[in-house]
N, C-alpha and C positions, 0 to 999 in steps of 0.2 A: 247300832243305828240310833239309839236313844240319846247318846251323847251329842250327836250332830244336831238333833232337834233342840236340845237344850241350848246349844250355842246360838242357834238361830233365834230362839226366844229371847236370849240375853241381848243379842244385837238389836232386835226390834225394840226391846225395852230401852236400851241406851239411845236409840234414834228418837223414840217418843219423848224421852226425858229432855233431849236436846231441843226438840221442836217446842216443847212446853217452855223451856228456858228462854228460847228466842222470842216466843210470843209474849212472855212476861216482860222481857227487856223492851220490846216494841211498845207495849202498853205504858211502861214507865216513862219512856221517852216522850210519848204523846201527852202525858199528864204534866210534864215539866212546864212551868209558866215562864214565858219569855216576856220580859217587861218591855224591851225595846228591840224589835227585830232588826231595825236599821243598825243599831250598835253591834248586834251579833254578827251581821253581815260585814260590818267594818272590821271587827276583830278577826274574823275568819280571813278576810282579804289581807290584812296585815300579817297574819301568821303565814299565809302562802307566800307573801313577798319576803318575809324573813327566811323561810326555807329556801327560796330561790337565791337570796343573797348568800346564805351559808354554802349552798352548792357552788356558787361562783367563787367564793372565798377559798374553798378547798382546791379548786382547779387553777387559781391564779397564783403566779409566781412574782409578778411585778409588784414592788413595794408600794408604789403610789396607789395602784388599783386596790391592793389589799387594805390600805388605810381608808380609802373611800368606802369600801364594802363594810369595814368595821364600823365606820361612822354611820353608814346607812342602817346597819343592824341595831346600833344603839338608838337611832332615831325611831325606828320601828318599835323597839321595846318601850321607848318613852311614850309613843302614841298609844300603844296597847294599854299601858298602865293608866293613861289619862281617860280612857273610855270607861264609863260606868255601865255595867250590864245589869 
């Protein structure tokens, strides 16, 4: 019976360690300084658009549409590079 109790204690210790780790990560994220929140939102929006273009590119078989999507991805990458965060 003692072995089962040790396993439970170990599991509880792992859970507590994970909770402590998550709390530490949350506090680190809160302390990060964001210079321009609008730029952060713009970059995030562009990243989402890029992901959507990539998804469409994977599903598209028409050559002209693939070329359009490739150009759109390049433009999104150019805009992301131009934004200073």
